[in-house]
C-alpha positions in Angstrom: -0.2 0.0 -0.1 1.3 3.5 -1.2 1.9 6.0 1.8 -1.2 8.5 2.4 -0.7 11.5 0.5 0.2 14.6 2.6 -3.0 16.9 3.2 -3.1 19.7 0.6 -5.5 22.4 -0.8 -7.3 21.9 -3.7 -8.1 24.8 -6.1 -11.3 25.5 -8.6 -11.7 28.5 -10.8 -15.2 29.3 -12.7 -15.6 28.5 -16.5 -18.6 30.3 -17.1 -21.8 32.4 -16.1 -20.8 35.5 -16.7 -22.2 38.6 -18.8 -19.7 38.7 -21.2 -21.9 35.5 -22.6 -24.1 38.0 -24.1 -21.3 39.8 -25.7 -20.2 36.6 -27.4 -23.9 36.0 -28.4 -23.8 39.2 -30.8 -20.7 38.0 -32.6 -21.3 35.6 -35.4 -17.9 34.8 -35.8 -17.2 33.7 -32.4 -18.8 31.0 -29.9 -20.2 31.8 -26.6 -17.5 29.4 -25.3 -14.4 31.4 -26.3 -14.0 33.0 -22.6 -14.5 29.8 -20.9 -12.2 27.8 -23.5 -9.2 30.8 -22.7 -10.2 30.4 -18.7 -9.6 26.6 -19.2 -6.2 26.9 -21.1 -4.9 29.2 -18.4 -6.1 27.3 -15.6 -4.9 24.1 -16.6 -1.7 25.8 -17.4 -1.5 27.1 -13.7 -2.5 23.4 -12.4 -5.6 24.4 -11.0 -7.6 21.5 -9.9 -11.0 21.8 -11.2 -13.3 24.2 -13.7 -16.5 25.0 -11.8 -20.0 25.8 -13.7 -23.3 27.2 -11.9 -26.6 27.3 -13.0 -29.6 29.4 -13.3 -33.1 27.6 -14.2 -35.0 30.6 -14.7 -34.3 34.3 -16.3 -34.7 36.2 -12.8 -34.7 39.6 -11.8 -31.0 40.2 -12.6 -31.2 38.3 -16.2 -29.9 35.0 -17.1 -26.3 36.2 -16.0 -24.9 34.4 -19.0 -25.8 31.1 -17.7 -25.8 28.2 -20.2 -26.7 24.3 -19.7 -23.6 23.3 -17.4 -23.2 19.5 -18.9 -23.0 20.7 -22.4 -20.7 23.5 -21.5 -18.1 21.4 -19.6 -18.3 18.6 -22.2 -17.1 21.0 -24.8 -14.3 22.2 -22.3 -13.3 18.4 -22.1 -12.0 18.6 -25.4 -10.0 21.4 -25.0 -8.2 20.3 -21.9 -6.6 17.2 -21.0 -6.1 17.2 -16.9 -8.3 19.7 -15.4 -11.5 18.5 -13.6 -15.1 19.6 -15.0 -17.5 20.2 -12.2 -21.1 21.0 -13.5 -24.1 21.9 -11.4 -27.2 20.2 -12.0 -30.2 20.1 -9.7 -32.3 17.0 -8.6 -35.4 18.7 -8.1 -36.4 18.9 -11.7 -34.1 16.2 -13.0 -34.6 12.3 -13.2 -31.6 10.2 -12.0 -31.8 7.7 -14.9 -31.1 10.7 -17.0 -28.3 12.4 -14.6 -26.5 8.9 -14.5 -26.2 8.7 -18.1 -25.1 12.4 -18.4 -22.5 12.4 -15.8 -21.1 9.0 -16.8 -20.9 10.1 -20.5 -19.3 13.4 -19.3 -16.9 11.1 -17.1 -16.1 8.9 -20.4 -15.7 12.0 -23.0 -13.0 13.5 -20.4 -11.2 10.4 -19.3 -12.1 10.7 -15.7 -12.4 14.2 -15.0 -16.2 14.5 -14.1 -17.6 16.0 -10.7 -21.2 16.6 -9.9 -22.0 19.7 -7.7 -25.5 18.5 -6.9 -28.1 21.2 -5.7 -31.8 21.3 -4.9 -33.4 24.1 -6.9 -34.6 27.2 -4.9 -35.9 28.9 -8.0 -37.3 28.0 -11.3 -40.2 25.9 -10.5 -42.1 28.2 -12.9 -40.4 26.1 -15.9 -41.0 23.0 -14.5 -45.0 22.9 -13.3 -47.4 22.3 -12.4 -47.0 22.2 -8.6 -45.0 24.7 -7.8 -41.6 24.7 -5.9 -41.6 21.8 -3.3 -40.6 22.4 0.2 -36.9 21.9 1.5 -38.0 18.7 3.2 -39.2 17.5 0.1 -36.5 18.6 -2.0 -33.8 17.2 0.0 -36.0 13.9 0.7 -36.2 13.6 -3.5 -32.3 14.5 -3.9 -31.1 11.8 -1.2 -33.2 9.4 -3.2 -32.2 10.6 -6.6 -28.3 10.5 -5.5 -28.9 6.5 -3.9 -30.8 5.7 -7.5 -27.6 7.0 -9.5 -25.1 5.7 -7.3 -26.8 2.1 -7.4 -26.9 2.7 -11.6 -23.1 3.6 -11.4 -22.4 0.2 -9.8 -24.4 -1.8 -11.5 -21.4 -2.7 -13.7 -19.6 -5.2 -11.4 -15.7 -5.5 -11.8 -15.3 -7.8 -14.7 -18.3 -7.1 -16.6 -16.2 -5.7 -19.6 -12.7 -6.9 -20.2 -10.5 -7.1 -23.3 -10.8 -10.5 -25.4 -7.7 -12.1 -27.0 -7.9 -10.0 -29.9 -8.4 -7.0 -28.1 -12.0 -6.3 -28.5 -14.3 -5.9 -25.5 -16.1 -8.9 -24.3 -19.2 -8.3 -22.0 -20.3 -10.9 -19.5 -23.8 -9.8 -19.1 -24.2 -11.7 -15.8 -22.1 -9.0 -14.3 -24.3 -5.9 -15.3 -27.1 -6.1 -12.6 -30.5 -4.5 -12.3 -31.0 -2.2 -9.4 -34.6 -2.8 -8.9 -35.5 0.4 -7.1 -39.0 1.5 -6.0 -39.2 4.4 -3.9 -41.3 7.5 -2.9 -40.2 9.5 -5.8 -38.7 7.1 -8.8 -39.2 3.5 -9.8 -36.1 2.5 -11.6 -35.1 -0.9 -12.9 -31.7 -0.7 -14.3 -28.9 -1.4 -15.0 -27.2 1.5 -16.8 -26.8 1.4 -20.2 -23.2 2.9 -20.8 -20.1 0.8 -20.0 -18.5 1.1 -16.6 -17.1 4.8 -15.5 -13.1 5.7 -15.6 -13.9 7.0 -12.0 -16.4 4.0 -11.1 -18.5 7.4 -10.0 -18.0 10.9 -10.8 -16.9 12.8 -7.9 -19.7 14.0 -5.6 -20.2 17.5 -4.4 -23.4 19.2 -2.6 -24.1 22.9 -2.1 -26.0 23.7 0.8 -25.8 24.8 4.4 -29.4 24.3 5.5 -30.1 21.4 8.4 -31.3 19.6 5.6 -28.5 20.2 3.2 -25.8 19.6 5.9 -27.2 16.1 6.7 -27.2 15.2 2.8 -23.9 16.6 2.5 -22.9 14.7 5.6 -23.9 11.0 4.5 -23.1 11.4 0.8 -20.8 14.4 -0.5 -17.3 13.8 -1.0 -17.1 17.8 -1.4 -19.7 20.4 0.2 -19.7 23.9 -1.1 -21.1 26.6 1.4 -21.2 30.3 2.2 -18.6 30.4 5.2 -18.0 34.3 5.6 -16.1 33.9 8.7 -13.4 31.7 10.6 -15.8 31.1 13.3 -18.9 30.4 11.2 -16.5 27.6 8.9 -15.2 26.3 12.3 -18.7 25.5 13.9 -20.1 24.1 10.1 -17.1 21.9 10.0 -17.4 20.7 13.5 -21.2 19.9 12.9 -20.8 18.5 9.4 -18.1 16.1 10.2 -19.7 15.0 13.4 -22.7 13.8 11.5 -20.6 12.0 8.7 -18.7 10.2 11.4 -21.8 8.8 12.4 -22.6 7.5 9.1 -19.0 5.4 9.4 -17.6 7.9 6.7 -13.6 8.2 6.5 -11.8 11.0 8.4 -11.9 14.4 6.8 -14.7 14.0 4.6 -16.6 15.9 3.5 -14.1 18.3 1.8 -14.7 21.7 2.9 -15.3 24.1 -0.4 -15.4 27.9 0.2 -15.6 30.6 -2.5 -12.8 33.6 -1.9 -14.1 36.8 -3.0 -10.5 38.2 -3.4 -9.5 41.7 -4.0 -6.0 42.0 -4.7 -3.4 44.9 -4.5 0.0 45.3 -4.8 0.0 46.8 -1.8 -2.4 46.7 1.2 -3.1 50.5 0.8 -4.0 49.6 -3.0 -6.5 46.9 -1.8 -8.1 49.0 0.6 -8.4 52.0 -2.0 -10.1 49.2 -4.3 -12.5 47.9 -1.9 -13.5 51.7 -0.9 -14.3 52.4 -4.4 -16.0 49.2 -5.1 -18.2 50.1 -1.9 -18.5 53.9 -3.3 -20.2 52.4 -6.7 -22.7 50.3 -5.0 -26.1 51.0 -6.3 -28.0 51.0 -3.0 -31.5 50.8 -4.5 -30.7 47.7 -6.0 -29.2 46.6 -2.9 -32.3 46.8 -0.8 -33.3 44.1 -3.5 -30.3 41.9 -3.0 -30.6 42.2 0.7 -34.4 40.8 0.8 -33.3 38.2 -1.5 -30.8 37.3 1.0 -33.5 37.0 3.4 -35.6 34.8 1.5 -37.5 37.1 -0.4 -41.0 38.6 0.0 -40.1 41.3 2.4 -40.2 45.2 1.5 -36.9 47.2 2.8 -38.0 50.3 0.8 -39.2 52.1 4.0 -36.0 51.1 5.8 -33.4 54.2 6.1 -30.0 52.8 5.4 -28.2 53.7 8.5 -31.1 52.0 10.3 -31.3 48.6 11.8 -33.4 46.0 10.3 -36.6 45.7 12.9 -37.1 42.2 14.4 -40.6 41.9 12.4 -39.0 41.8 9.3 -36.7 39.0 9.7 -38.3 36.2 8.2 -38.9 33.0 10.5 -36.5 30.0 9.0 -38.9 27.3 9.2 -40.7 29.2 7.0 -38.6 30.1 4.2 -38.5 27.5 1.5 -35.2 28.4 -0.4 -31.5 29.2 0.4 -32.3 28.8 4.1 -28.6 28.6 4.7 -28.1 32.2 3.1 -31.1 33.5 5.0 -29.4 32.2 8.6 -26.5 34.3 7.6 -28.1 37.4 6.9 -30.9 37.1 9.6 -27.8 36.8 11.7 -26.0 39.6 10.6 -29.2 41.9 11.1 -29.5 40.6 14.8 -25.8 41.2 15.4 -27.0 45.1 14.7 -26.0 45.2 11.0 -27.5 48.5 9.7 -29.2 48.2 6.0 -26.4 49.9 4.3 -24.0 47.3 5.9 -25.9 44.2 5.0 -26.1 46.1 1.2 -22.3 46.3 1.3 -22.5 42.3 3.0 -24.8 41.2 -0.1 -22.0 42.1 -3.0 -20.3 38.9 -1.8 -23.6 37.1 -1.4 -22.5 35.9 2.1 -19.4 34.4 0.9 -15.6 34.7 2.6 -14.3 38.2 1.4 -10.5 39.0 1.6 -8.6 42.2 0.6 -4.8 42.7 0.5 -1.7 41.7 -1.2 -1.1 38.2 -2.5 1.0 37.5 0.6 -1.6 38.7 2.8 -4.5 36.6 1.2 -2.3 33.5 1.4 -2.2 34.3 5.1 -6.1 34.5 5.2 -6.1 30.9 3.1 -3.4 29.6 5.1 -5.2 30.4 8.5 -8.5 28.6 7.3 -6.4 25.4 6.0 -4.6 25.1 9.1 -7.5 25.4 11.0 -8.9 22.3 9.1 -12.1 24.4 7.7 -10.5 24.9 4.2 -10.1 21.7 1.5 -10.9 23.5 -1.9 -11.2 27.1 -2.7 -11.8 29.1 -5.8 -9.6 31.3 -7.2 -11.6 33.7 -9.9 -10.3 36.5 -12.1 -8.0 34.3 -14.8 -9.7 36.2 -17.7 -8.3 39.4 -16.4 -4.8 40.0 -17.1 -4.3 42.1 -13.7 -6.2 39.3 -11.9 -4.5 36.5 -13.6 -0.9 37.9 -12.6 -2.0 38.2 -9.1 -3.8 35.0 -8.7 -1.2 32.6 -10.8 2.2 34.4 -10.1 1.2 35.9 -6.7 -1.3 33.9 -4.5 -0.7 30.3 -5.9 3.1 31.0 -5.9 3.0 31.8 -2.4 0.5 29.1 -1.6 3.1 26.8 -3.0 6.0 27.9 -1.8 4.2 27.3 1.7 3.5 23.7 0.5 -0.3 24.4 0.9 -0.8 23.7 -2.9 0.7 20.9 -4.8 2.6 22.3 -7.6 1.3 19.8 -10.1 -1.5 17.4 -11.0 -0.8 14.0 -9.4 -3.0 11.6 -11.3 -4.9 11.4 -14.5 -8.6 11.6 -13.0 -10.3 14.3 -11.0 -10.6 11.7 -7.7 -6.9 11.0 -7.8 -6.4 14.7 -8.2 -8.0 15.3 -4.9 -6.7 12.7 -3.4 -9.9 11.5 -2.3 -10.2 7.9 -0.1 -11.3 4.9 -2.2 -15.0 4.5 -2.8 -17.2 2.0 -0.6 -17.6 -1.3 -1.8 -20.3 -1.9 -4.1 -23.4 -3.3 -2.8 -24.7 -6.7 -3.7 -27.4 -6.4 -6.4 -30.4 -8.4 -7.3 -29.7 -11.7 -9.1 -30.9 -11.5 -12.7 -33.9 -13.3 -13.1 
């Protein structure tokens, strides 16, 4: 058995979802993928571990933010890269697990083992998938749990040795080693087995986004990586402790799930420059629009138009968490800010980072902040954005990443051929026995 790899910080960058997609759509000579292709190549050259695509299932108050279908998007990027991982965000609320198993299984094949699924339970978009409206959080997470069980069973329906090489090198299929799953549950009935060959990673890497009680429970039981909003070190410590305690009760390996935070970084060549950039960004905030952003952070459906900017929010405007039907984790964060005494102006400023971790400073100062969380055991995966901008690219690659590698926090190169290997994830659990073929 090989020695266990030293723990290192894994890195991710966003590959799409910007308004530049609209600009590209106006140019008949270019693809709306052009910027993402450039970012993907820059990220792979910098040995960043994975590309991340978010999703949005409705037009929304702020437009579509350049969102395109994530699986098609990263499948295209798989053909212009060879080592970097490919993370697609796809909802279980509006998708069927048999289709999900085939789609992500195919992505794993076309990328030679670089696929990852960021599982979400949609909090918007129900108007496009009706009738019936948006299910409550408990039902959404119950459906997500069952969908994940079905998908994993389908990926495991091909037993070891089901597909081997014959004497002439062509594939030999042992049909008796491809087993139906025979699932019948509250939401789905799926006979199986999966009708695509066994996957390079056996299962794509599984991420989950959400920090409500139901989301934390799902992530603790199943996720290999959990992506969530952790704005302060104290919040990160508390969240990590709670989710890892739950994971241990399920008998999962120590260190799972990995904790994935989005770093909203403001870089400066000096500390003074970074402070100036933060100040200028705050001075440019549209506070009328900001009221709507804060209302959204608090679950929507509240009117902040009559609240003075420098006043605190009255308790009567804060939602009861149990009555919120979407993004309960985000609501909990912003309701907490309000109860700590944040004014509406301060809430608007905080909403610019949507509850995520924000740091400003030189690359060395940002490296200090990252190292603090990494050494505390509450940061395993971090986003590094801005690669499309030459200034930001220089600060990220030649500044922050260089400093983290000098401190031996980030590995200097990829260590395997699959995303699962590069992330240093433990072995998957043994396949469960499938029903015998009739």
